[in-house]
ZAMARGU-4260 file (C-alpha; in steps of 0.2 Angstrom, whole numbers, plus 5000, padded with zeros to 4 digits):
<rodrens>
0) 5052/5078/4835 | 5055/5062/4846 | 5070/5051/4840 | 5069/5034/4833 | 5071/5019/4844
5) 5086/5012/4833 | 5076/5000/4825 | 5069/5011/4811 | 5051/5014/4820 | 5047/5031/4828
10) 5047/5031/4847 | 5029/5030/4853 | 5028/5037/4871 | 5017/5025/4881 | 5021/5030/4900
15) 5027/5045/4909 | 5039/5045/4924 | 5040/5061/4934 | 5054/5061/4947 | 5055/5075/4960
20) 5063/5092/4954 | 5076/5091/4967 | 5082/5073/4961 | 5100/5072/4960 | 5108/5071/4943
25) 5117/5055/4947 | 5101/5047/4952 | 5093/5052/4936 | 5107/5046/4925 | 5108/5030/4935
30) 5089/5026/4934 | 5088/5030/4914 | 5104/5018/4912 | 5095/5004/4921 | 5079/5007/4910
35) 5089/5006/4894 | 5101/4992/4899 | 5097/4976/4890 | 5088/4962/4899 | 5102/4950/4901
40) 5112/4965/4911 | 5098/4966/4922 | 5089/4981/4913 | 5072/4983/4907 | 5078/4986/4889
45) 5066/5000/4886 | 5066/5017/4877 | 5066/5032/4887 | 5067/5051/4883 | 5067/5067/4892
50) 5051/5078/4889 | 5055/5094/4881 | 5051/5112/4888 | 5033/5119/4887 | 5027/5132/4877
55) 5039/5145/4883 | 5057/5139/4887 | 5057/5152/4902 | 5041/5144/4909 | 5045/5136/4927
60) 5042/5117/4925 | 5049/5102/4932 | 5063/5095/4920 | 5062/5078/4927 | 5049/5072/4916
65) 5052/5057/4906 | 5043/5047/4892 | 5045/5028/4892 | 5041/5017/4876 | 5048/5000/4870
70) 5051/4993/4854 | 5039/4980/4845 | 5050/4966/4848 | 5053/4970/4867 | 5033/4972/4868
75) 5029/4955/4861 | 5043/4946/4872 | 5035/4956/4887 | 5017/4949/4882 | 5024/4933/4883
80) 5032/4934/4899 | 5017/4941/4906 | 5006/4927/4899 | 4995/4938/4891 | 4980/4930/4883
85) 4975/4934/4864 | 4963/4926/4852 | 4970/4911/4843 | 4966/4907/4825 | 4951/4894/4830
90) 4945/4908/4841 | 4948/4903/4859 | 4959/4914/4870 | 4977/4908/4872 | 4993/4913/4881
95) 5003/4923/4869 | 5020/4915/4863 | 5032/4923/4850 | 5035/4905/4843 | 5016/4903/4839
100) 5014/4923/4835 | 5008/4920/4818 | 4993/4909/4824 | 4985/4922/4833 | 4972/4932/4825
105) 4976/4950/4820 | 4995/4947/4820 | 5000/4953/4803 | 5018/4959/4796 | 5027/4964/4811
110) 5013/4964/4823 | 5011/4983/4823 | 4993/4983/4830 | 4993/4967/4838 | 4993/4973/4855
115) 4982/4987/4861 | 4990/5003/4868 | 4983/4999/4886 | 4993/4982/4884 | 5008/4989/4879
120) 5007/5002/4893 | 5003/4988/4906 | 5019/4978/4899 | 5029/4994/4901 | 5024/4996/4919
125) 5027/4977/4923 | 5045/4979/4916 | 5048/4995/4926 | 5040/4986/4942 | 5052/4972/4940
130) 5067/4982/4938 | 5079/4977/4953 | 5094/4984/4962 | 5110/4973/4959 | 5125/4978/4970
135) 5119/4996/4975 | 5118/4999/4993 | 5107/5015/4990 | 5101/5027/4976 | 5115/5037/4970
140) 5115/5054/4977 | 5101/5049/4989 | 5109/5039/5004 | 5092/5038/5013 | 5085/5027/4999
145) 5092/5011/5004 | 5094/4997/4992 | 5099/4979/4992 | 5101/4965/4979 | 5084/4960/4972
150) 5074/4975/4979 | 5062/4984/4966 | 5069/5000/4961 | 5053/5009/4957 | 5044/5004/4974
155) 5059/5011/4983 | 5058/5028/4973 | 5040/5028/4976 | 5042/5025/4994 | 5055/5039/4996
160) 5045/5051/4986 | 5059/5052/4973 | 5047/5045/4959 | 5032/5057/4961 | 5021/5049/4948
165) 5020/5035/4935 | 5005/5035/4924 | 5000/5030/4905 | 4996/5043/4893 | 4980/5046/4885
170) 4976/5041/4865 | 4968/5058/4860 | 4959/5050/4844 | 4954/5034/4852 | 4948/5043/4868
175) 4937/5055/4857 | 4929/5038/4849 | 4925/5030/4865 | 4919/5046/4872 | 4906/5048/4858
180) 4900/5030/4859 | 4900/5030/4878 | 4892/5046/4885 | 4891/5059/4872 | 4875/5052/4865
185) 4860/5050/4876 | 4853/5033/4871 | 4844/5018/4878 | 4858/5006/4874 | 4871/4996/4882
190) 4888/5002/4886 | 4903/4999/4874 | 4911/4987/4887 | 4923/4979/4874 | 4929/4997/4870
195) 4931/5002/4888 | 4940/4985/4891 | 4951/4989/4876 | 4955/5007/4882 | 4956/5005/4901
200) 4957/4986/4905 | 4948/4972/4911 | 4946/4980/4929 | 4936/4994/4924 | 4927/4985/4911
205) 4920/4973/4924 | 4916/4987/4935 | 4905/4996/4922 | 4898/4978/4917 | 4893/4976/4935
210) 4885/4993/4936 | 4875/4991/4920 | 4870/4973/4926 | 4865/4980/4943 | 4854/4994/4935
215) 4845/4981/4923 | 4842/4969/4938 | 4835/4983/4947 | 4822/4986/4933 | 4810/4972/4938
220) 4810/4978/4955 | 4806/4995/4949 | 4792/4989/4939 | 4785/4980/4953 | 4788/4994/4966
225) 4781/5010/4956 | 4763/5003/4954 | 4763/4996/4973 | 4770/5013/4980 | 4757/5022/4970
230) 4742/5012/4975 | 4747/5007/4992 | 4756/5023/4998 | 4744/5025/5014 | 4744/5007/5018
235) 4760/5004/5026 | 4756/4985/5030 | 4754/4978/5014 | 4773/4973/5010 | 4774/4954/5012
240) 4773/4951/4994 | 4786/4963/4990 | 4797/4957/5004 | 4796/4939/4997 | 4801/4946/4980
245) 4816/4954/4988 | 4821/4936/4995 | 4821/4929/4978 | 4828/4944/4969 | 4844/4946/4979
250) 4849/4929/4978 | 4846/4926/4960 | 4854/4942/4953 | 4871/4938/4962 | 4871/4920/4955
255) 4867/4926/4937 | 4880/4940/4938 | 4894/4927/4942 | 4890/4919/4926 | 4890/4935/4916
260) 4906/4940/4924 | 4914/4924/4919 | 4908/4925/4901 | 4916/4943/4901 | 4932/4937/4908
265) 4933/4922/4896 | 4930/4934/4882 | 4944/4945/4888 | 4956/4932/4890 | 4957/4934/4910
270) 4947/4920/4917 | 4960/4906/4915 | 4975/4918/4916 | 4987/4914/4930 | 4988/4927/4944
275) 5004/4937/4944 | 5017/4934/4959 | 5014/4948/4970 | 5028/4960/4976 | 5029/4968/4992
280) 5019/4985/4993 | 5030/5001/4991 | 5025/5006/5009 | 5030/4989/5017 | 5044/4990/5028
285) 5054/4978/5041 | 5071/4970/5045 | 5081/4964/5029 | 5078/4945/5029 | 5078/4931/5016
290) 5063/4926/5005 | 5063/4906/5003 | 5050/4907/4989 | 5060/4920/4978 | 5078/4917/4984
295) 5080/4936/4987 | 5084/4948/5001 | 5068/4958/5007 | 5061/4966/5022 | 5053/4954/5034
300) 5040/4960/5047 | 5034/4947/5060 | 5016/4941/5059 | 5013/4942/5077 | 5017/4960/5076
305) 5004/4964/5064 | 4991/4953/5073 | 4996/4964/5089 | 4992/4979/5079 | 4976/4973/5071
310) 4968/4965/5086 | 4974/4977/5100 | 4973/4993/5091 | 4963/4993/5073 | 4949/4983/5081
315) 4946/4992/5096 | 4947/5008/5085 | 4934/5001/5074 | 4922/4996/5090 | 4925/5014/5096
320) 4919/5021/5079 | 4903/5011/5080 | 4899/5018/5098 | 4902/5034/5092 | 4890/5031/5076
325) 4877/5024/5089 | 4878/5039/5099 | 4875/5050/5085 | 4860/5040/5079 | 4852/5042/5097
330) 4855/5061/5096 | 4846/5059/5079 | 4831/5049/5088 | 4830/5063/5101 | 4830/5077/5087
335) 4816/5066/5078 | 4806/5065/5093 | 4807/5084/5096 | 4802/5088/5079 | 4787/5075/5080
340) 4781/5083/5096 | 4782/5100/5090 | 4772/5095/5074 | 4758/5086/5085 | 4756/5101/5096
345) 4755/5114/5082 | 4752/5106/5065 | 4757/5119/5052 | 4766/5118/5035 | 4783/5124/5043
350) 4781/5111/5058 | 4778/5098/5044 | 4793/5103/5034 | 4802/5102/5051 | 4798/5085/5053
355) 4811/5079/5039 | 4825/5092/5045 | 4833/5078/5058 | 4834/5065/5044 | 4842/5077/5032
360) 4854/5082/5045 | 4857/5064/5050 | 4860/5059/5031 | 4873/5073/5030 | 4882/5069/5046
365) 4883/5050/5040 | 4892/5055/5024 | 4904/5066/5034 | 4907/5052/5046 | 4910/5039/5032
370) 4923/5051/5025 | 4933/5054/5041 | 4932/5036/5045 | 4939/5032/5028 | 4955/5042/5030
375) 4957/5033/5048 | 4955/5016/5041 | 4968/5020/5027 | 4980/5027/5040 | 4977/5011/5051
380) 4978/4999/5038 | 4995/5007/5032 | 5002/5006/5049 | 4997/4988/5051 | 5011/4986/5038
385) 5003/4971/5026 | 5017/4964/5014 | 5005/4962/5000 | 4994/4975/4992 | 4979/4961/4990
390) 4981/4959/5010 | 4980/4977/5012 | 4964/4980/5000 | 4956/4966/5010 | 4958/4973/5027
395) 4954/4991/5021 | 4938/4984/5013 | 4933/4975/5029 | 4935/4990/5040 | 4927/5002/5029
400) 4913/4990/5025 | 4909/4987/5044 | 4908/5005/5048 | 4898/5010/5033 | 4886/4996/5036
405) 4883/5001/5054 | 4882/5020/5051 | 4871/5019/5035 | 4859/5005/5042 | 4859/5005/5060
410) 4845/5019/5062 | 4834/5008/5050 | 4836/4992/5060 | 4832/5001/5077 | 4816/5009/5069
415) 4811/4993/5060 | 4814/4979/5074 | 4815/4990/5091 | 4803/5005/5088 | 4793/4995/5075
420) 4787/5011/5067 | 4784/5007/5049 | 4778/5024/5044 | 4794/5031/5052 | 4805/5018/5043
425) 4798/5022/5026 | 4801/5041/5030 | 4819/5039/5036 | 4824/5027/5022 | 4817/5039/5008
430) 4826/5054/5017 | 4843/5045/5019 | 4843/5037/5001 | 4838/5054/4993 | 4850/5065/5004
435) 4864/5053/5000 | 4861/5052/4981 | 4861/5070/4980 | 4877/5073/4989 | 4885/5059/4979
440) 4878/5067/4962 | 4886/5085/4968 | 4903/5076/4973 | 4903/5065/4957 | 4895/5075/4943
445) 4895/5094/4947 | 4912/5094/4955 | 4921/5085/4941 | 4913/5096/4928 | 4919/5112/4937
450) 4937/5104/4938 | 4937/5100/4920 | 4930/5117/4915 | 4944/5125/4925 | 4957/5114/4917
455) 4950/5117/4899 | 4954/5136/4903 | 4970/5132/4907 | 4974/5122/4891 | 4966/5135/4880
460) 4979/5148/4888 | 4992/5136/4883 | 4986/5133/4866 | 4984/5152/4862 | 5003/5154/4865
465) 5005/5141/4850 | 4994/5151/4838 | 5009/5159/4830 | 5015/5143/4824 | 4998/5139/4817
470) 4995/5123/4827 | 4978/5119/4831 | 4981/5102/4841 | 4989/5102/4859 | 5008/5098/4857
475) 5014/5083/4865 | 5024/5091/4878 | 5009/5101/4883 | 4998/5086/4883 | 5009/5077/4895
480) 5011/5092/4907 | 4992/5094/4906 | 4989/5076/4910 | 5001/5076/4925 | 4990/5089/4932
485) 4975/5079/4931 | 4968/5070/4946 | 4973/5051/4949 | 4961/5038/4948 | 4962/5029/4965
490) 4954/5013/4958 | 4935/5006/4959 | 4935/5005/4979 | 4924/5020/4981 | 4913/5015/4965
495) 4909/4997/4972 | 4906/5004/4989 | 4893/5017/4984 | 4884/5001/4974 | 4885/4990/4989
500) 4877/5003/4999 | 4863/5006/4986 | 4861/4988/4985 | 4859/4987/5004 | 4845/5000/5004
505) 4836/4991/4990 | 4838/4973/4997 | 4836/4977/5015 | 4820/4988/5017 | 4813/4993/5000
510) 4799/4983/5004 | 4792/4996/5015 | 4797/5010/5002 | 4795/5002/4985 | 4801/5018/4976
515) 4819/5016/4983 | 4822/5003/4967 | 4816/5017/4954 | 4828/5030/4964 | 4842/5019/4963
520) 4840/5015/4943 | 4838/5034/4941 | 4855/5036/4952 | 4864/5023/4941 | 4860/5029/4924
525) 4867/5046/4930 | 4881/5037/4937 | 4886/5029/4921 | 4887/5046/4913 | 4896/5055/4926
530) 4909/5040/4929 | 4912/5040/4910 | 4915/5058/4909 | 4926/5058/4923 | 4936/5043/4917
535) 4938/5053/4900 | 4941/5071/4905 | 4944/5072/4924 | 4957/5058/4928 | 4973/5052/4922
540) 4972/5037/4912 | 4974/5022/4924 | 4985/5006/4920 | 4975/4992/4915 | 4971/4979/4928
545) 4970/4961/4921 | 4955/4956/4933 | 4945/4940/4931 | 4930/4945/4943 | 4926/4960/4955
550) 4936/4951/4968 | 4931/4954/4987 | 4916/4964/4983 | 4907/4949/4977 | 4909/4941/4995
555) 4903/4958/5002 | 4887/4959/4990 | 4884/4940/4995 | 4884/4944/5013 | 4872/4958/5011
560) 4860/4946/5002 | 4861/4934/5017 | 4858/4948/5030 | 4844/4953/5017 | 4835/4936/5018
565) 4835/4938/5038 | 4829/4956/5038 | 4814/4952/5025 | 4809/4937/5035 | 4808/4947/5051
570) 4799/4960/5042 | 4787/4948/5035 | 4784/4940/5053 | 4780/4958/5060 | 4767/4962/5047
575) 4748/4962/5052 | 4743/4950/5040 | 4755/4936/5047 | 4752/4941/5064 | 4734/4938/5061
580) 4738/4920/5060 | 4745/4919/5077 | 4733/4929/5087 | 4737/4921/5104 | 4755/4916/5104
585) 4769/4927/5100 | 4782/4913/5103 | 4774/4903/5089 | 4776/4918/5077 | 4794/4920/5081
590) 4798/4900/5079 | 4788/4900/5063 | 4798/4915/5056 | 4815/4909/5062 | 4811/4892/5053
595) 4806/4899/5037 | 4821/4910/5038 | 4833/4896/5039 | 4823/4886/5026 | 4825/4901/5014
600) 4845/4902/5018 | 4846/4884/5016 | 4837/4886/4998 | 4849/4901/4994 | 4865/4892/4998
605) 4858/4876/4988 | 4856/4889/4973 | 4873/4894/4975 | 4879/4876/4972 | 4866/4872/4959
610) 4869/4887/4948 | 4888/4886/4942 | 4899/4901/4942 | 4905/4897/4925 | 4893/4893/4912
615) 4894/4875/4904 | 4900/4881/4886 | 4914/4890/4894 | 4919/4876/4905 | 4919/4864/4890
620) 4931/4877/4881 | 4942/4878/4896 | 4943/4859/4897 | 4948/4858/4879 | 4961/4870/4880
625) 4969/4860/4895 | 4967/4844/4885 | 4975/4852/4870 | 4990/4859/4880 | 4993/4843/4889
630) 4993/4834/4872 | 5006/4847/4864 | 5017/4844/4879 | 5016/4825/4877 | 5021/4827/4859
635) 5035/4838/4864 | 5042/4826/4877 | 5041/4811/4864 | 5049/4821/4851 | 5064/4827/4862
640) 5065/4808/4868 | 5066/4802/4851 | 5080/4814/4847 | 5089/4809/4862 | 5089/4791/4857
645) 5095/4796/4839 | 5108/4806/4846 | 5115/4791/4857 | 5116/4778/4843
</rodrens>
């Protein structure tokens, strides 16, 4: 049994710290001391215990695994320090304060169940991340791990490989309930977004909210596209109406998503929450200097050097990759031409099948190139040495989006606007979309299922060793070691990237292949179940991310919608129906197409301003909260002034 925290309540493990097996004993003792030390002494004032041995004492396991928890008082003060928003007695979301704790809904007694476990884990992580060196020059026993006053201890341990991993523990019972309501019952119903947010945090809640919203937004297009596909399959030219529908659809859904996103963030208390001050990334390095904002010493790296690396190395590398992608595309067209020529000379069943082979090979090559480029982009972005995690993510997203967009869509643009072959465009789009979805399903559904089956066998073997004790449930020690072996969830980057590319396929060219929306809806439905399964059984539990929106991805989707307006206008201008109105002058047709495209872009931007990002009722509530806080501040100042006057008399 784990010991009590000294305040009468049983020690509840929240976060696992795993240090490298060869970590020096003095380093372990020093770190544990700093974690336990009171706040006024520069410690985190948390509770920490060493994990006991496994099923068999002789089993070779890492002894440097520790469980971290916190007392109720410490968690509540941490919630106040973080400005955590909770539901107030009047139904509004307000920043939690210990002084007003009894005025918050759900706070009863000592506040045992007031904070969710995800919130408690986030508070513990924040306290560990902000644990700073005092006068130490290096980590005891590890002279290569340099320290200086104010340096984040955890970040230094991570960058030097001393801290192998830090992750929050799953809650078995709550995870079972969430799994049952989320994916174990196949039903036509909305996802339990509030439960997902409660267990995993706002960042993942917003991702699954966006996935659900995007799927529902595709339903009208799928309903229009299915009969269009069935009745006009052989008539490739009748796509003007569908292209016009695309223009309106891709603009309106993104504007309405902003409102839905703001409603979720307001309900979850992150919309008006102040962004936490960003600390330097663990991998950031430079010459020791002075930060005028924090008043602490920290590494300083000249922006000029970073710009040299970006513009003289990263940008040329990206351009080189785009050129290679273009070269691969031209090889694909040569293969396509060879297959078509062979089929025209001897039209048999097998030559008919052969016509699709180049597109399938090209689709597979695209996925492989995207994967290789992703690793190269991560290496380059790391080498650029960005100080903040947000800056690192923005540069990585930009690199990956530019290449993926070019790699996935360049051939379709070439077929549409250079070759002007709508039959080949439809065939290529269908092949690329279907092949990429099959590959994604293999990687995202079948592979995780296989990994989980292997892990289950390992768990069963471990549990069988406990049968002599009559225990049916996996002991805590085994649960921790089992979760430590699980894959680490690397965030929503790849999930949003996949949705971004699917949005591109649908918004750019689905007018010539109306079944695209139907295929993407089916893909997204399976994506919900496969992602839910992975989050519950394949990955370690990620730390909560108090996000207020989908971040830079909102900008990426909006940029795609602008490109979609231009693309669909050009496709409309190339259609025989429209060309019939300009039989003698191609110049007039081009001028009219460009004029209409500019007009539609203007309408799009006007709609962006007319449709508010935050619904009116939420803006009113936020304004009322701001007014009440200002009034409370005025009353406090007046009370302090009157007390001063009384004291002076």
